[in-house]
MIDOMAR-915875 format. One record per residue (C-alpha): residue number from 1; residue in one letter; chain; y, x, z. Coordinates in nm, 4 decimals, always signed. Each point is the difference from the previous one (the first is absolute). Example, Ala and Ser with C-alpha at 12.3 -4.5 7.8 and 13.67 -1.06 7.14 Angstrom:
2
[1,"A","A",[-0.4500,+1.2300,+0.7800]],
[2,"S","A",[+0.3440,+0.1370,-0.0660]],
//
This chain:
40
[1,"X","A",[+0.0028,+1.8337,-0.3294]],
[2,"X","A",[+0.1144,-0.3439,+0.1126]],
[3,"X","A",[+0.1042,-0.0950,-0.3539]],
[4,"X","A",[-0.3452,+0.0894,-0.1319]],
[5,"X","A",[-0.1613,-0.2205,+0.2655]],
[6,"X","A",[+0.2371,-0.2843,-0.0861]],
[7,"X","A",[-0.0795,+0.0256,-0.3709]],
[8,"X","A",[-0.3770,+0.0106,+0.0544]],
[9,"X","A",[+0.0223,-0.2925,+0.2427]],
[10,"X","A",[+0.2000,-0.2147,-0.2412]],
[11,"X","A",[-0.2457,+0.0821,-0.2805]],
[12,"X","A",[-0.2936,-0.0999,+0.2214]],
[13,"X","A",[+0.1761,-0.3215,+0.1056]],
[14,"X","A",[+0.0772,-0.0980,-0.3593]],
[15,"X","A",[-0.3748,-0.0174,-0.0639]],
[16,"X","A",[-0.0525,-0.2232,+0.3025]],
[17,"X","A",[+0.2698,-0.2711,+0.0023]],
[18,"X","A",[-0.1810,-0.1868,+0.2788]],
[19,"X","A",[+0.0324,+0.2966,+0.2366]],
[20,"X","A",[+0.3576,+0.0542,-0.1188]],
[21,"X","A",[+0.0903,-0.3574,+0.1018]],
[22,"X","A",[-0.1602,+0.0432,+0.3425]],
[23,"X","A",[+0.1971,+0.3205,+0.0636]],
[24,"X","A",[+0.3257,-0.1610,-0.1121]],
[25,"X","A",[-0.0552,-0.3000,+0.2269]],
[26,"X","A",[-0.0836,+0.2274,+0.2947]],
[27,"X","A",[+0.3132,+0.2083,-0.0583]],
[28,"X","A",[+0.2144,-0.3147,-0.0211]],
[29,"X","A",[-0.1405,-0.1283,+0.3291]],
[30,"X","A",[+0.0712,+0.3333,+0.1694]],
[31,"X","A",[+0.3525,+0.0083,-0.1439]],
[32,"X","A",[+0.0655,-0.3547,+0.1237]],
[33,"X","A",[-0.1180,+0.0943,+0.3492]],
[34,"X","A",[+0.2260,+0.3066,+0.0033]],
[35,"X","A",[+0.2991,-0.2047,-0.1133]],
[36,"X","A",[-0.0641,-0.2601,+0.2693]],
[37,"X","A",[-0.0141,+0.2718,+0.2663]],
[38,"X","A",[+0.3257,+0.1503,-0.1248]],
[39,"X","A",[+0.1759,-0.3383,-0.0024]],
[40,"X","A",[-0.1072,-0.0876,+0.3556]],
//
């Protein structure tokens, strides 16, 4: 189930590179915040 969702999501994103970039940037920001919390 999860793999099907992941495949369909990646297919949808490949058609919309602008949205793909926004999602990647958002994920990077969230990852950076998590890492900062872990380091402190």
